[in-house]
C-alpha positions as CSV (number, residue, x, y, z in Angstrom):
1,X,0.3,0.3,-0.3
2,X,1.5,3.3,-1.8
3,X,-0.3,6.8,-0.5
4,X,-1.4,8.7,-4.0
5,X,0.1,11.6,-4.9
6,X,-1.0,14.8,-4.2
7,X,-3.2,13.6,-1.5
8,X,-1.5,11.9,1.8
9,X,-5.5,10.9,3.2
10,X,-5.8,8.6,0.0
11,X,-4.5,5.2,0.3
12,X,-4.0,3.5,-3.3
13,X,-3.9,0.3,-3.5
14,X,-2.7,-1.1,-6.9
15,X,-3.5,-5.1,-8.5
16,X,-6.6,-4.6,-6.3
17,X,-8.5,-6.0,-9.2
18,X,-6.9,-8.8,-11.6
19,X,-7.8,-9.4,-15.3
20,X,-9.5,-12.6,-14.9
21,X,-10.3,-12.6,-11.4
22,X,-14.2,-11.8,-10.5
23,X,-14.3,-9.4,-8.1
24,X,-15.8,-10.7,-3.6
25,X,-16.7,-9.6,-0.7
26,X,-13.8,-7.5,-0.3
27,X,-14.5,-5.5,-3.6
28,X,-18.2,-3.4,-2.2
29,X,-17.7,-1.6,-5.1
30,X,-17.1,-4.2,-7.8
31,X,-20.2,-5.9,-6.1
32,X,-22.6,-3.2,-5.2
33,X,-25.6,-2.4,-8.0
34,X,-22.5,0.9,-9.6
35,X,-20.3,-2.8,-10.8
36,X,-23.3,-2.3,-14.3
37,X,-21.2,0.4,-15.0
38,X,-18.4,-2.5,-15.5
39,X,-20.2,-5.0,-16.7
40,X,-22.4,-3.9,-18.6
41,X,-20.6,-4.1,-21.5
42,X,-19.1,-7.4,-22.0
43,X,-16.0,-6.0,-23.3
44,X,-15.1,-4.7,-19.3
45,X,-17.1,-7.1,-17.9
46,X,-16.8,-11.0,-17.4
47,X,-15.9,-11.5,-21.6
48,X,-13.2,-8.6,-21.4
49,X,-11.6,-9.8,-18.5
50,X,-10.8,-13.9,-19.6
51,X,-10.8,-13.1,-23.5
52,X,-8.1,-10.2,-23.8
53,X,-6.1,-11.1,-21.5
54,X,-6.0,-14.6,-24.0
55,X,-5.9,-12.6,-27.0
56,X,-2.7,-10.4,-25.6
57,X,-0.4,-12.5,-22.8
58,X,1.7,-11.5,-21.8
59,X,1.5,-8.4,-23.9
60,X,-1.0,-7.0,-21.3
61,X,0.3,-6.2,-18.2
62,X,-2.4,-5.3,-15.1
63,X,-1.9,-2.0,-13.5
64,X,-5.2,-1.3,-11.7
65,X,-5.9,0.0,-8.2
66,X,-8.8,1.4,-6.3
67,X,-8.2,4.7,-4.2
68,X,-10.1,5.2,-1.0
69,X,-11.1,8.1,1.4
70,X,-11.1,7.3,4.8
71,X,-13.8,9.0,5.6
72,X,-16.0,7.2,2.9
73,X,-15.7,6.8,-1.1
74,X,-13.4,4.9,-3.2
75,X,-12.9,5.0,-7.2
76,X,-11.7,2.0,-9.0
77,X,-9.9,2.3,-12.4
78,X,-9.2,-1.2,-13.9
79,X,-6.2,-0.7,-16.3
80,X,-3.3,-2.7,-18.1
81,X,-0.3,-1.7,-20.0
82,X,-0.8,-3.0,-24.0
83,X,2.1,-2.3,-26.8
84,X,3.1,1.3,-25.5
85,X,-0.6,1.9,-24.4
86,X,-1.9,2.8,-20.7
87,X,-5.4,1.6,-21.3
88,X,-8.1,-1.3,-20.7
89,X,-7.5,-4.0,-22.9
90,X,-7.0,-1.4,-25.7
91,X,-9.6,0.5,-25.1
92,X,-10.5,3.4,-23.1
93,X,-10.4,3.1,-18.9
94,X,-12.8,3.3,-17.4
95,X,-12.8,5.5,-13.5
96,X,-15.4,3.8,-11.3
97,X,-16.6,6.0,-8.8
98,X,-19.1,5.3,-5.7
99,X,-21.6,7.5,-4.4
100,X,-19.9,10.4,-2.0
101,X,-20.1,13.9,-1.8
102,X,-18.9,16.6,-4.0
103,X,-15.4,17.0,-2.4
104,X,-13.9,13.9,-1.4
105,X,-15.6,12.8,-5.4
106,X,-13.9,15.0,-7.1
107,X,-10.4,14.3,-5.3
108,X,-11.0,10.6,-5.5
109,X,-11.3,11.4,-9.3
110,X,-8.3,14.1,-9.3
111,X,-6.0,11.7,-7.5
112,X,-7.1,8.3,-10.2
113,X,-5.9,10.9,-12.8
114,X,-2.7,11.7,-11.5
115,X,-2.3,7.7,-10.3
116,X,-2.3,7.4,-13.8
117,X,0.2,10.1,-15.0
118,X,2.3,8.1,-12.2
119,X,1.9,4.4,-14.0
120,X,2.3,6.2,-17.1
121,X,5.9,7.3,-16.1
122,X,6.7,3.7,-14.5
123,X,5.8,1.8,-17.5
124,X,7.4,4.6,-19.8
125,X,3.9,4.0,-22.3
126,X,3.2,6.6,-25.2
127,X,0.0,7.5,-24.2
128,X,-3.3,7.2,-21.6
129,X,-6.9,6.3,-23.2
130,X,-9.7,7.5,-20.7
131,X,-13.6,7.2,-21.5
132,X,-15.3,10.0,-20.1
133,X,-19.4,9.3,-20.1
134,X,-20.7,12.2,-18.4
135,X,-19.2,15.0,-20.4
136,X,-22.0,16.6,-22.6
137,X,-22.6,20.5,-22.9
138,X,-20.2,20.8,-20.2
139,X,-17.5,19.1,-19.2
140,X,-18.0,16.4,-16.2
141,X,-15.3,15.9,-13.0
142,X,-12.9,13.4,-14.9
143,X,-13.3,15.7,-17.5
144,X,-12.2,18.8,-16.0
145,X,-9.3,16.3,-14.2
146,X,-7.9,15.3,-17.4
147,X,-8.4,18.9,-19.1
148,X,-5.3,20.0,-16.1
149,X,-3.4,16.7,-17.0
150,X,-2.6,18.1,-20.4
151,X,-5.2,15.8,-21.9
152,X,-6.9,16.4,-25.1
153,X,-10.7,15.0,-26.9
154,X,-11.0,12.7,-29.5
155,X,-14.5,11.1,-30.0
156,X,-15.6,7.6,-31.4
157,X,-18.3,6.5,-32.5
158,X,-21.0,3.1,-32.3
159,X,-24.2,2.1,-33.5
160,X,-26.0,0.7,-31.0
161,X,-29.5,-0.5,-30.8
162,X,-32.5,0.4,-28.6
163,X,-33.9,-2.6,-27.3
164,X,-35.9,-1.3,-26.0
165,X,-38.4,-0.3,-28.9
166,X,-40.3,-3.4,-30.0
167,X,-39.6,-5.8,-32.8
168,X,-41.7,-4.3,-35.4
169,X,-40.0,-0.6,-34.7
170,X,-36.9,-2.5,-34.8
171,X,-37.6,-4.0,-38.2
172,X,-38.7,-0.2,-39.2
173,X,-35.4,0.9,-38.3
174,X,-33.1,-1.1,-40.1
175,X,-31.4,0.8,-43.9
176,X,-34.6,0.8,-46.7
177,X,-32.1,-0.2,-49.4
178,X,-30.9,-3.5,-46.6
179,X,-34.6,-4.5,-46.0
180,X,-34.6,-6.9,-49.1
181,X,-31.6,-8.5,-48.2
182,X,-32.9,-9.1,-44.5
183,X,-36.0,-10.6,-46.7
184,X,-34.0,-12.7,-48.3
185,X,-31.8,-14.0,-45.7
186,X,-34.8,-15.0,-43.8
187,X,-36.0,-17.0,-46.6
188,X,-33.1,-18.3,-47.8
189,X,-30.8,-19.2,-44.9
190,X,-31.6,-21.6,-41.7
191,X,-29.7,-20.6,-38.7
192,X,-28.3,-23.3,-36.1
193,X,-26.9,-22.2,-33.0
194,X,-24.7,-22.5,-30.0
195,X,-25.5,-21.4,-26.9
196,X,-26.7,-22.5,-23.3
197,X,-29.5,-24.6,-24.9
198,X,-28.1,-26.5,-27.3
199,X,-23.7,-25.8,-26.4
200,X,-22.8,-27.4,-29.4
201,X,-19.4,-28.3,-29.8
202,X,-19.3,-28.9,-33.6
203,X,-21.3,-26.4,-34.5
204,X,-18.8,-23.8,-32.9
205,X,-15.8,-26.0,-33.7
206,X,-17.1,-25.0,-37.7
207,X,-16.8,-21.3,-36.9
208,X,-13.8,-21.3,-36.6
209,X,-12.7,-23.9,-39.1
210,X,-15.0,-21.2,-41.2
211,X,-13.2,-18.3,-39.8
212,X,-10.0,-19.6,-40.5
213,X,-10.7,-19.9,-44.2
214,X,-12.5,-16.8,-45.1
215,X,-9.5,-14.8,-42.9
216,X,-6.7,-16.8,-44.8
217,X,-5.3,-17.8,-41.0
218,X,-5.3,-18.5,-37.7
219,X,-6.0,-14.9,-36.5
220,X,-7.0,-16.1,-32.1
221,X,-4.7,-17.7,-29.7
222,X,-6.5,-21.9,-29.1
223,X,-6.8,-19.8,-25.2
224,X,-9.6,-16.6,-26.9
225,X,-11.6,-19.6,-28.9
226,X,-12.5,-21.2,-25.8
227,X,-13.0,-18.1,-24.1
228,X,-15.8,-17.8,-26.5
229,X,-16.7,-21.3,-26.6
230,X,-17.4,-20.8,-22.7
231,X,-19.2,-17.4,-23.0
232,X,-22.1,-18.6,-26.0
233,X,-22.7,-21.9,-23.3
234,X,-22.5,-20.7,-20.7
235,X,-25.4,-18.8,-22.1
236,X,-24.0,-14.7,-21.9
237,X,-24.3,-14.3,-25.8
238,X,-24.4,-17.3,-28.9
239,X,-23.2,-18.4,-32.7
240,X,-25.2,-18.1,-35.5
241,X,-24.0,-20.6,-38.3
242,X,-25.8,-20.0,-41.1
243,X,-26.1,-22.4,-44.2
244,X,-27.5,-21.6,-47.7
245,X,-29.2,-25.4,-49.3
246,X,-26.0,-27.9,-47.2
247,X,-23.3,-25.2,-47.4
248,X,-22.1,-22.9,-44.1
249,X,-21.5,-19.4,-45.5
250,X,-21.8,-17.4,-43.1
251,X,-21.3,-17.4,-38.6
252,X,-22.4,-14.2,-35.6
253,X,-20.6,-14.4,-32.9
254,X,-22.8,-12.0,-30.2
255,X,-21.5,-12.0,-26.1
256,X,-23.4,-10.1,-23.6
257,X,-23.0,-8.3,-20.5
258,X,-25.4,-7.5,-18.4
259,X,-27.4,-5.1,-20.0
260,X,-25.4,-4.6,-23.0
261,X,-25.2,-7.4,-26.1
262,X,-22.0,-7.0,-28.5
263,X,-21.3,-8.2,-32.6
264,X,-18.1,-9.6,-31.3
265,X,-17.1,-12.3,-34.6
266,X,-18.0,-12.6,-38.0
267,X,-17.3,-14.8,-41.0
268,X,-18.6,-15.1,-44.1
269,X,-18.5,-17.2,-47.5
270,X,-19.4,-14.6,-50.2
271,X,-17.8,-16.5,-52.9
272,X,-21.5,-18.7,-52.4
273,X,-24.1,-16.7,-52.9
274,X,-24.4,-13.2,-55.1
275,X,-26.4,-12.0,-52.4
276,X,-24.8,-10.5,-49.4
277,X,-25.2,-12.9,-46.6
278,X,-24.1,-11.4,-43.3
279,X,-28.1,-9.3,-43.4
280,X,-30.2,-11.5,-42.0
281,X,-28.1,-13.4,-39.8
282,X,-26.7,-9.9,-37.5
283,X,-30.4,-8.5,-37.5
284,X,-31.5,-12.1,-36.1
285,X,-28.9,-11.9,-33.5
286,X,-30.6,-8.4,-32.4
287,X,-34.2,-9.7,-32.1
288,X,-32.9,-12.4,-29.7
289,X,-30.6,-10.6,-28.3
290,X,-33.7,-8.3,-27.2
291,X,-35.7,-11.8,-25.9
292,X,-32.7,-12.3,-23.9
293,X,-33.1,-9.6,-22.0
294,X,-30.4,-6.8,-23.0
295,X,-31.1,-3.2,-23.3
296,X,-28.4,-2.2,-25.8
297,X,-27.0,-3.7,-29.3
298,X,-23.6,-2.7,-30.1
299,X,-22.8,-3.3,-33.3
300,X,-19.3,-1.6,-33.4
301,X,-17.7,1.2,-34.5
302,X,-18.4,4.1,-37.3
303,X,-15.2,5.8,-38.3
304,X,-15.8,9.6,-39.1
305,X,-14.7,10.4,-43.4
306,X,-11.1,10.6,-43.3
307,X,-10.4,8.2,-40.3
308,X,-9.4,4.1,-41.3
309,X,-9.0,2.7,-44.4
310,X,-11.7,2.2,-47.6
311,X,-12.1,-1.1,-45.6
312,X,-13.3,0.1,-42.2
313,X,-15.4,2.8,-43.5
314,X,-17.8,-0.1,-46.1
315,X,-18.0,-2.7,-42.1
316,X,-19.1,0.8,-40.6
317,X,-21.4,1.6,-43.5
318,X,-22.7,-2.3,-42.9
319,X,-22.8,-1.5,-38.7
320,X,-24.8,1.7,-40.2
321,X,-27.8,0.5,-41.2
322,X,-29.4,-1.5,-38.7
323,X,-30.5,1.0,-36.4
324,X,-29.6,4.4,-36.9
325,X,-29.2,5.2,-33.4
326,X,-25.2,7.0,-33.1
327,X,-23.4,6.7,-29.9
328,X,-20.7,9.7,-29.2
329,X,-18.2,8.8,-26.6
330,X,-15.7,10.7,-26.0
331,X,-12.6,10.2,-24.9
332,X,-9.2,11.4,-23.4
333,X,-6.0,11.2,-24.3
334,X,-3.5,11.6,-21.8
335,X,0.2,12.3,-22.5
336,X,2.6,9.5,-21.9
337,X,5.9,9.3,-20.2
338,X,8.4,12.4,-21.3
339,X,11.1,11.8,-23.6
340,X,14.8,10.8,-21.3
341,X,18.1,9.7,-22.1
342,X,17.6,6.2,-23.6
343,X,13.9,5.9,-24.1
344,X,13.8,5.6,-27.7
345,X,11.4,4.3,-30.6
346,X,12.8,0.7,-30.0
347,X,11.9,0.1,-26.0
348,X,9.1,1.9,-26.5
Protein backbone atom coordinates (compact mmCIF):
# COMPACT_ATOMS: atom_id res chain seq x y z
CA UNK A 1 0.00 0.00 0.00
CA UNK A 2 1.33 3.41 -1.00
CA UNK A 3 0.04 6.96 -0.73
CA UNK A 4 -1.74 8.57 -3.66
CA UNK A 5 0.18 11.51 -5.15
CA UNK A 6 -0.82 14.92 -3.82
CA UNK A 7 -3.24 13.58 -1.22
CA UNK A 8 -1.59 11.95 1.84
CA UNK A 9 -4.86 10.80 3.43
CA UNK A 10 -6.11 8.95 0.31
CA UNK A 11 -4.63 5.49 0.13
CA UNK A 12 -3.79 3.65 -3.07
CA UNK A 13 -3.77 -0.12 -3.40
CA UNK A 14 -2.32 -1.46 -6.65
CA UNK A 15 -3.32 -4.74 -8.27
CA UNK A 16 -6.53 -5.05 -6.25
CA UNK A 17 -8.47 -6.01 -9.36
CA UNK A 18 -6.59 -8.38 -11.66
CA UNK A 19 -7.59 -9.57 -15.16
CA UNK A 20 -9.73 -12.68 -15.01
CA UNK A 21 -10.42 -12.41 -11.27
CA UNK A 22 -14.05 -12.07 -10.32
CA UNK A 23 -15.00 -9.49 -7.65
CA UNK A 24 -15.47 -10.67 -4.08
CA UNK A 25 -17.00 -9.22 -0.95
CA UNK A 26 -13.67 -7.43 -0.45
CA UNK A 27 -14.45 -5.28 -3.51
CA UNK A 28 -17.65 -3.50 -2.36
CA UNK A 29 -17.82 -1.13 -5.31
CA UNK A 30 -17.52 -3.92 -7.85
CA UNK A 31 -20.34 -6.02 -6.41
CA UNK A 32 -22.69 -3.11 -5.65
CA UNK A 33 -25.44 -1.94 -8.03
CA UNK A 34 -22.97 0.58 -9.47
CA UNK A 35 -21.05 -2.36 -10.93
CA UNK A 36 -23.48 -2.13 -13.88
CA UNK A 37 -21.00 0.40 -15.28
CA UNK A 38 -18.36 -2.33 -15.14
CA UNK A 39 -20.43 -5.34 -16.22
CA UNK A 40 -22.94 -3.71 -18.58
CA UNK A 41 -20.84 -4.09 -21.73
CA UNK A 42 -19.20 -7.49 -22.30
CA UNK A 43 -15.89 -6.02 -23.48
CA UNK A 44 -15.31 -4.58 -20.00
CA UNK A 45 -17.13 -7.32 -18.09
CA UNK A 46 -16.59 -11.01 -17.43
CA UNK A 47 -16.06 -11.79 -21.12
CA UNK A 48 -13.40 -9.13 -21.57
CA UNK A 49 -11.54 -10.06 -18.41
CA UNK A 50 -11.07 -13.58 -19.80
CA UNK A 51 -10.90 -12.92 -23.54
CA UNK A 52 -8.38 -10.10 -23.87
CA UNK A 53 -5.68 -11.63 -21.65
CA UNK A 54 -6.00 -14.73 -23.87
CA UNK A 55 -5.61 -12.55 -26.98
CA UNK A 56 -2.69 -10.39 -25.81
CA UNK A 57 -0.88 -12.82 -23.53
CA UNK A 58 2.24 -11.41 -21.83
CA UNK A 59 1.93 -8.16 -23.82
CA UNK A 60 -0.86 -7.21 -21.39
CA UNK A 61 0.40 -6.12 -17.94
CA UNK A 62 -2.18 -5.19 -15.33
CA UNK A 63 -1.90 -1.95 -13.35
CA UNK A 64 -5.40 -1.74 -11.82
CA UNK A 65 -5.82 0.17 -8.57
CA UNK A 66 -8.33 1.43 -6.04
CA UNK A 67 -8.25 4.78 -4.21
CA UNK A 68 -10.34 5.29 -1.09
CA UNK A 69 -11.22 8.22 1.13
CA UNK A 70 -10.64 7.54 4.84
CA UNK A 71 -14.23 8.58 5.63
CA UNK A 72 -15.93 6.75 2.77
CA UNK A 73 -15.95 6.72 -1.00
CA UNK A 74 -13.63 4.99 -3.41
CA UNK A 75 -12.68 4.91 -7.07
CA UNK A 76 -11.77 1.77 -9.02
CA UNK A 77 -9.53 2.08 -12.08
CA UNK A 78 -9.03 -1.15 -14.00
CA UNK A 79 -6.19 -0.57 -16.43
CA UNK A 80 -3.27 -2.25 -18.11
CA UNK A 81 -0.34 -1.50 -20.36
CA UNK A 82 -0.32 -3.13 -23.78
CA UNK A 83 1.80 -2.21 -26.79
CA UNK A 84 2.84 1.15 -25.40
CA UNK A 85 -0.63 2.32 -24.34
CA UNK A 86 -2.15 2.58 -20.87
CA UNK A 87 -5.80 1.63 -21.34
CA UNK A 88 -8.14 -1.27 -20.67
CA UNK A 89 -7.64 -4.18 -23.05
CA UNK A 90 -6.68 -1.68 -25.76
CA UNK A 91 -9.83 0.36 -25.06
CA UNK A 92 -10.34 3.50 -22.94
CA UNK A 93 -10.08 3.17 -19.16
CA UNK A 94 -13.33 3.40 -17.21
CA UNK A 95 -13.07 5.33 -13.95
CA UNK A 96 -15.70 3.89 -11.59
CA UNK A 97 -16.55 6.10 -8.60
CA UNK A 98 -18.72 5.06 -5.65
CA UNK A 99 -21.42 7.27 -4.21
CA UNK A 100 -19.70 10.15 -2.45
CA UNK A 101 -20.24 13.83 -1.67
CA UNK A 102 -19.07 16.30 -4.29
CA UNK A 103 -15.82 17.25 -2.57
CA UNK A 104 -14.51 13.73 -1.89
CA UNK A 105 -15.68 12.61 -5.33
CA UNK A 106 -13.68 15.33 -7.08
CA UNK A 107 -10.61 14.52 -4.98
CA UNK A 108 -10.87 10.83 -5.83
CA UNK A 109 -11.16 11.56 -9.55
CA UNK A 110 -8.27 14.05 -9.54
CA UNK A 111 -6.06 11.57 -7.71
CA UNK A 112 -7.07 8.76 -10.04
CA UNK A 113 -5.89 10.84 -13.01
CA UNK A 114 -2.66 11.72 -11.15
CA UNK A 115 -2.12 8.05 -10.39
CA UNK A 116 -2.57 7.18 -14.07
CA UNK A 117 0.13 9.75 -14.84
CA UNK A 118 2.36 8.06 -12.26
CA UNK A 119 1.76 4.65 -13.87
CA UNK A 120 2.53 6.16 -17.29
CA UNK A 121 5.82 7.52 -15.95
CA UNK A 122 6.75 4.20 -14.33
CA UNK A 123 5.97 2.15 -17.44
CA UNK A 124 7.08 4.59 -20.15
CA UNK A 125 3.86 4.37 -22.16
CA UNK A 126 3.25 6.49 -25.24
CA UNK A 127 -0.26 7.55 -24.24
CA UNK A 128 -3.12 6.95 -21.81
CA UNK A 129 -6.76 6.67 -22.98
CA UNK A 130 -9.63 7.45 -20.60
CA UNK A 131 -13.38 7.17 -21.28
CA UNK A 132 -15.52 10.14 -20.23
CA UNK A 133 -19.19 9.18 -20.61
CA UNK A 134 -20.49 12.04 -18.44
CA UNK A 135 -19.17 15.05 -20.39
CA UNK A 136 -21.91 16.47 -22.60
CA UNK A 137 -22.68 20.19 -22.74
CA UNK A 138 -20.37 20.69 -19.74
CA UNK A 139 -17.21 18.84 -18.81
CA UNK A 140 -17.62 16.28 -16.04
CA UNK A 141 -15.36 16.16 -13.00
CA UNK A 142 -13.35 13.52 -14.85
CA UNK A 143 -13.18 15.71 -17.94
CA UNK A 144 -11.92 18.66 -15.92
CA UNK A 145 -9.25 16.47 -14.28
CA UNK A 146 -8.11 15.14 -17.68
CA UNK A 147 -8.03 18.65 -19.14
CA UNK A 148 -5.90 19.83 -16.21
CA UNK A 149 -3.55 16.90 -16.88
CA UNK A 150 -2.96 18.09 -20.46
CA UNK A 151 -5.41 15.72 -22.11
CA UNK A 152 -6.87 16.07 -25.58
CA UNK A 153 -10.40 15.09 -26.57
CA UNK A 154 -11.16 12.37 -29.11
CA UNK A 155 -14.66 11.33 -30.21
CA UNK A 156 -15.59 7.82 -31.31
CA UNK A 157 -18.94 6.71 -32.74
CA UNK A 158 -20.79 3.40 -32.32
CA UNK A 159 -23.97 2.12 -33.93
CA UNK A 160 -26.05 0.95 -30.96
CA UNK A 161 -29.60 -0.36 -31.34
CA UNK A 162 -32.13 0.40 -28.62
CA UNK A 163 -33.67 -2.94 -27.66
CA UNK A 164 -36.47 -1.31 -25.67
CA UNK A 165 -38.12 -0.77 -29.06
CA UNK A 166 -40.57 -3.35 -30.32
CA UNK A 167 -39.52 -5.86 -32.98
CA UNK A 168 -41.61 -3.93 -35.48
CA UNK A 169 -39.86 -0.67 -34.56
CA UNK A 170 -36.40 -2.27 -34.76
CA UNK A 171 -37.12 -3.61 -38.24
CA UNK A 172 -38.55 -0.25 -39.31
CA UNK A 173 -35.32 1.45 -38.22
CA UNK A 174 -33.26 -0.63 -40.66
CA UNK A 175 -31.90 1.15 -43.75
CA UNK A 176 -34.38 0.78 -46.61
CA UNK A 177 -31.85 -0.81 -48.97
CA UNK A 178 -31.01 -3.49 -46.39
CA UNK A 179 -34.58 -4.67 -45.80
CA UNK A 180 -34.78 -6.75 -48.98
CA UNK A 181 -31.46 -8.41 -48.07
CA UNK A 182 -32.77 -9.24 -44.60
CA UNK A 183 -35.93 -10.70 -46.11
CA UNK A 184 -33.95 -12.73 -48.63
CA UNK A 185 -31.71 -14.13 -45.89
CA UNK A 186 -34.68 -14.97 -43.68
CA UNK A 187 -36.11 -17.12 -46.50
CA UNK A 188 -32.90 -18.54 -47.97
CA UNK A 189 -30.67 -19.20 -44.97
CA UNK A 190 -31.01 -21.77 -42.22
CA UNK A 191 -29.59 -20.75 -38.84
CA UNK A 192 -28.51 -23.13 -36.10
CA UNK A 193 -27.25 -21.93 -32.77
CA UNK A 194 -24.61 -22.65 -30.19
CA UNK A 195 -25.84 -21.28 -26.86
CA UNK A 196 -26.85 -22.33 -23.36
CA UNK A 197 -29.81 -24.32 -24.68
CA UNK A 198 -27.62 -26.04 -27.28
CA UNK A 199 -23.92 -25.89 -26.31
CA UNK A 200 -22.95 -27.84 -29.43
CA UNK A 201 -19.17 -28.04 -29.79
CA UNK A 202 -19.33 -29.19 -33.42
CA UNK A 203 -21.34 -26.12 -34.41
CA UNK A 204 -18.79 -23.89 -32.70
CA UNK A 205 -15.81 -25.70 -34.23
CA UNK A 206 -17.43 -25.41 -37.67
CA UNK A 207 -17.50 -21.64 -37.18
CA UNK A 208 -13.89 -21.66 -36.08
CA UNK A 209 -12.90 -23.49 -39.28
CA UNK A 210 -14.98 -21.08 -41.35
CA UNK A 211 -13.32 -18.10 -39.70
CA UNK A 212 -9.85 -19.45 -40.49
CA UNK A 213 -10.84 -20.09 -44.10
CA UNK A 214 -12.34 -16.64 -44.65
CA UNK A 215 -9.47 -14.83 -42.89
CA UNK A 216 -6.89 -16.92 -44.73
CA UNK A 217 -5.01 -17.54 -41.50
CA UNK A 218 -5.43 -18.20 -37.78
CA UNK A 219 -6.17 -14.83 -36.16
CA UNK A 220 -6.96 -15.88 -32.58
CA UNK A 221 -5.26 -18.01 -29.98
CA UNK A 222 -6.58 -21.38 -28.84
CA UNK A 223 -7.32 -19.92 -25.41
CA UNK A 224 -9.37 -17.05 -26.85
CA UNK A 225 -11.56 -19.46 -28.82
CA UNK A 226 -12.13 -21.43 -25.62
CA UNK A 227 -13.24 -18.24 -23.86
CA UNK A 228 -15.76 -17.54 -26.64
CA UNK A 229 -17.14 -21.07 -26.49
CA UNK A 230 -17.39 -20.97 -22.70
CA UNK A 231 -19.16 -17.61 -22.91
CA UNK A 232 -21.89 -18.61 -25.37
CA UNK A 233 -22.38 -22.08 -23.86
CA UNK A 234 -22.87 -20.44 -20.46
CA UNK A 235 -25.69 -18.29 -21.86
CA UNK A 236 -23.81 -15.00 -22.14
CA UNK A 237 -24.45 -14.67 -25.87
CA UNK A 238 -24.69 -17.08 -28.77
CA UNK A 239 -23.28 -18.15 -32.11
CA UNK A 240 -25.50 -18.46 -35.20
CA UNK A 241 -24.19 -20.63 -38.04
CA UNK A 242 -25.85 -19.98 -41.41
CA UNK A 243 -26.27 -22.56 -44.18
CA UNK A 244 -27.40 -22.01 -47.76
CA UNK A 245 -28.67 -25.32 -49.04
CA UNK A 246 -26.16 -27.75 -47.57
CA UNK A 247 -23.21 -25.33 -47.44
CA UNK A 248 -22.11 -23.43 -44.34
CA UNK A 249 -21.83 -19.85 -45.58
CA UNK A 250 -21.63 -17.68 -42.48
CA UNK A 251 -21.30 -17.30 -38.74
CA UNK A 252 -22.30 -14.50 -36.38
CA UNK A 253 -21.05 -14.48 -32.78
CA UNK A 254 -22.56 -12.20 -30.14
CA UNK A 255 -21.55 -11.85 -26.48
CA UNK A 256 -23.64 -10.36 -23.66
CA UNK A 257 -22.89 -8.19 -20.69
CA UNK A 258 -25.49 -7.47 -18.04
CA UNK A 259 -27.31 -4.97 -20.28
CA UNK A 260 -25.53 -4.82 -23.66
CA UNK A 261 -24.92 -7.33 -26.42
CA UNK A 262 -21.92 -6.90 -28.70
CA UNK A 263 -21.36 -8.10 -32.26
CA UNK A 264 -18.03 -9.73 -31.48
CA UNK A 265 -17.20 -11.74 -34.60
CA UNK A 266 -18.49 -12.61 -38.05
CA UNK A 267 -17.28 -14.61 -41.04
CA UNK A 268 -19.08 -15.15 -44.35
CA UNK A 269 -18.31 -17.03 -47.57
CA UNK A 270 -19.27 -14.25 -49.94
CA UNK A 271 -18.26 -16.27 -53.00
CA UNK A 272 -21.12 -18.71 -52.34
CA UNK A 273 -23.89 -16.25 -53.15
CA UNK A 274 -24.56 -13.18 -55.28
CA UNK A 275 -26.42 -11.73 -52.28
CA UNK A 276 -24.82 -10.39 -49.09
CA UNK A 277 -25.00 -13.09 -46.43
CA UNK A 278 -24.59 -11.17 -43.18
CA UNK A 279 -27.76 -9.04 -43.07
CA UNK A 280 -30.29 -11.58 -41.83
CA UNK A 281 -27.98 -13.32 -39.31
CA UNK A 282 -27.09 -9.97 -37.72
CA UNK A 283 -30.70 -8.75 -37.67
CA UNK A 284 -31.71 -12.08 -36.15
CA UNK A 285 -28.97 -11.64 -33.52
CA UNK A 286 -30.33 -8.20 -32.60
CA UNK A 287 -33.88 -9.53 -32.21
CA UNK A 288 -32.74 -12.54 -30.18
CA UNK A 289 -30.69 -10.28 -27.87
CA UNK A 290 -33.91 -8.39 -27.15
CA UNK A 291 -35.60 -11.68 -26.25
CA UNK A 292 -32.70 -12.46 -23.87
CA UNK A 293 -33.49 -9.24 -22.00
CA UNK A 294 -30.62 -7.09 -23.22
CA UNK A 295 -31.16 -3.30 -23.31
CA UNK A 296 -28.67 -2.37 -26.03
CA UNK A 297 -27.03 -4.02 -29.03
CA UNK A 298 -23.61 -2.59 -29.92
CA UNK A 299 -23.17 -3.27 -33.63
CA UNK A 300 -19.73 -1.67 -33.52
CA UNK A 301 -17.63 1.38 -34.26
CA UNK A 302 -18.44 3.72 -37.13
CA UNK A 303 -15.59 5.84 -38.49
CA UNK A 304 -15.77 9.52 -39.40
CA UNK A 305 -14.79 10.62 -42.93
CA UNK A 306 -11.03 10.72 -43.27
CA UNK A 307 -10.42 8.15 -40.53
CA UNK A 308 -9.41 4.56 -41.20
CA UNK A 309 -9.22 2.57 -44.42
CA UNK A 310 -11.78 2.16 -47.20
CA UNK A 311 -12.46 -1.38 -45.94
CA UNK A 312 -13.19 -0.06 -42.44
CA UNK A 313 -15.60 2.52 -43.90
CA UNK A 314 -17.37 -0.23 -45.86
CA UNK A 315 -17.78 -2.25 -42.65
CA UNK A 316 -19.03 0.86 -40.85
CA UNK A 317 -21.58 1.54 -43.60
CA UNK A 318 -22.85 -2.02 -43.18
CA UNK A 319 -23.18 -1.61 -39.41
CA UNK A 320 -25.13 1.64 -39.74
CA UNK A 321 -27.76 -0.22 -41.78
CA UNK A 322 -29.19 -1.80 -38.63
CA UNK A 323 -29.93 1.28 -36.55
CA UNK A 324 -30.19 5.02 -37.01
CA UNK A 325 -28.95 5.46 -33.45
CA UNK A 326 -25.27 6.51 -33.38
CA UNK A 327 -23.67 7.06 -29.97
CA UNK A 328 -20.81 9.50 -29.52
CA UNK A 329 -18.22 8.45 -26.96
CA UNK A 330 -15.78 11.00 -25.60
CA UNK A 331 -12.26 9.86 -24.84
CA UNK A 332 -9.30 11.69 -23.35
CA UNK A 333 -5.79 11.12 -24.66
CA UNK A 334 -3.42 11.89 -21.81
CA UNK A 335 0.25 12.50 -22.55
CA UNK A 336 2.60 9.58 -22.04
CA UNK A 337 5.87 9.55 -20.18
CA UNK A 338 8.19 12.44 -21.10
CA UNK A 339 11.12 11.72 -23.37
CA UNK A 340 14.29 10.88 -21.49
CA UNK A 341 17.80 9.71 -22.43
CA UNK A 342 17.82 6.10 -23.57
CA UNK A 343 14.10 5.99 -24.35
CA UNK A 344 13.97 5.58 -28.10
CA UNK A 345 11.47 4.18 -30.55
CA UNK A 346 12.81 0.65 -30.20
CA UNK A 347 12.06 0.30 -26.48
CA UNK A 348 8.80 2.17 -26.07
